[in-house]
N, C-alpha and C positions, 0 to 999 in steps of 0.2 A: 326470743329473749323472755317472754312471759312464761315459757314452757320450763326454761331452765330455773327461773325462780319459784316455780310453783311447788315444786318438791325440795324446798330448802326450809330451814328455820331461819326467819328473818334476823333473829338476834345473832346467827353464827354462819354468816356467808364470807367466805375467804376465796382469794383469787391468786393464783400462782402466776409470778412474775420471773422471767428469765432473760429478758432482754431490757428493751428501753423502759418498760414497766419499772425496773427497778430504779432507775434514775431520773425517770419523768412519769409518775404515775397519773398525773392528771384527774386525780380523784381523792376524795376525803378518806382516810382510813383511821380505825381507832387503834389498831394494833399492827406489827410487823414484825416477821421472824425470818431467820434464815430456815430454808427448807430443802428438804430432797425429794425427787419425783424420780420413781424408778420405772424403768420401761421406755424412757425417752431420753433425747440427748439434744442439747442446743446446736443448732446448726444455721449456717447461713445458705438455707435452702429455699428461700422464697424470693423471687424477681420482684423487684420494685419499680414501676414505671411511673410512679408519681412523688411519693414520699423522699425516696432516697436515689431516684433516678428519673429516667424520660423513657417514653416507648422507643425512641431512636437509641438510647443507650441506657439501658436497665441497669440498676443496682442490686444489691443483694442484701436483705433482712433477715433477721433470726426467726426460726419457727422451731418448735418441738417436733425433732423426727424420731421414727422408730428406733428402739435399741439403746441400750446402757441406762445412764442414770443422768440427771441433770440436777445440779445445785442452784439455787434462786432464792425468792423470798415469797412469802405468804402475806398477804394484806386482809385485814379484817375490815370488811365495809362497816360504815356506820349504820345501824339500824334505822336512825331517825332520818337518814338521807339515801337509804337503800336503793329506792326505785330510780331516782335521780342519778346517783352515781352510777349504778349498774347500767343504766341507759347510755350515758357517756361513754364508759368502758366498752359496752357493745358495739356503739357507733364506731369508735377507734379501732377495735381489734376484727370486727366482722365487716367492715365496708367492702372487703374485696372477695369475700366468701372462700378464701384459701383456707381457712381454719375450722376445725371441727371442735366446737365447744364440748369440753368433756370434763365430768365431775371425777375427781381423782383422790387420791389419799397420798399426803404429803407428809414426810416424817419431820419433824422438828424436835428441838431439845427438851420441849416441854410436852412432849406426846404427838400421836397424829393428827393432822388436820384435814378435813374433806374440803377440797379446794377447786374451783373451776380453773382448769387448764384450756388454753387455745392450742390445739395440735394440728399439725400440718395435715392437709387434705393432699395425700399423696397422688390422687387422681386430678387435682386442679392442675390446669395449664399453666400456673405460675409456680409450680413446684420445679426447683433446680436440682437435678440429680447428677451425681457423680463428677463432680468438679474437682479437679487437682488444685493444691494449693497455689500454683503460679496461675492458674486461669482465676480462682477466686480473687486473688491479690490483683490482678489488671483490671477485672470487672470492677472491683471496689474503687482502686485509683482512679478510673475514669468515669464514674458517675455521680452525679448530683441532682438533686430534686428539691421539691417545694419545702422539705423541712431541713434541707441543707445537704452538704457532702456526704457521700456514703462512708469515707474514711473516718470522719467525725463520728458517726453512729458506732461504728465498731470500737473505735478507740474510746469512747465515753462508755459504752458498755464493759470494756475491760477494766476500766478504772473504777466504774460503779462495784464491780464484782471483786476487784482487789480491795477496795474500801471496806467491803462487807465479809472480807477474809473468805471469800469463796474462790476455790481454784478451777481453772479451766485453763490448761497449759496451752491447747491447740489455739484457744482465743488470744492468750498473752502473746505467744510467738507471732501471731498474725498482725496483731496490735504494734508489736516491737518493730516488726518490718514495715507496716505502714507508716509509723513515726520517722524511720530511717529514711524511707522514701520523701517524706515532706520536708525533712530537713536538708536532705539532697537537693530537692526543687527550690527550697526557700534561698539556698547558697548560690544556685545557679541564676535567680533572678532576684538579685538586691533590690 
């Protein structure tokens, strides 16, 4: 954590959010912008056996996987609370060791921003690779962890992206399918 902070301007520390950071940042920031990161895409590629699943029935959460591009948001941390906010962010994102913290360049409407992004470590045992749409759907439908049901996580992320006018057609399709399953299930168990 200290290494990542050491080579930055404390008045200009940005973080790239692409999943739950968009709708539940849990840190204070002084500015937020929609941003595009090239070379990576948002993917449900990280097994979750605590937050959105259990060891017996793991769920899936988002990671930044190689290839493509990802639209998300960049958050500028407050310089007066930098160490405290960065520590909270680090504890949240680096708890499993599944991400590689990487300084990246994100494009925004107001110009490029250097931002810290948490990239999926493809060598990590929790990396979920090559799942089909149907496999992903079934895993998510049947998983719940200490932060709640996995479908809720995916749907909340889709809503947050839509609210920010960020397009992710694959995620929107998955969220719509999850909502239909929830609606059917609710009708079956009044």
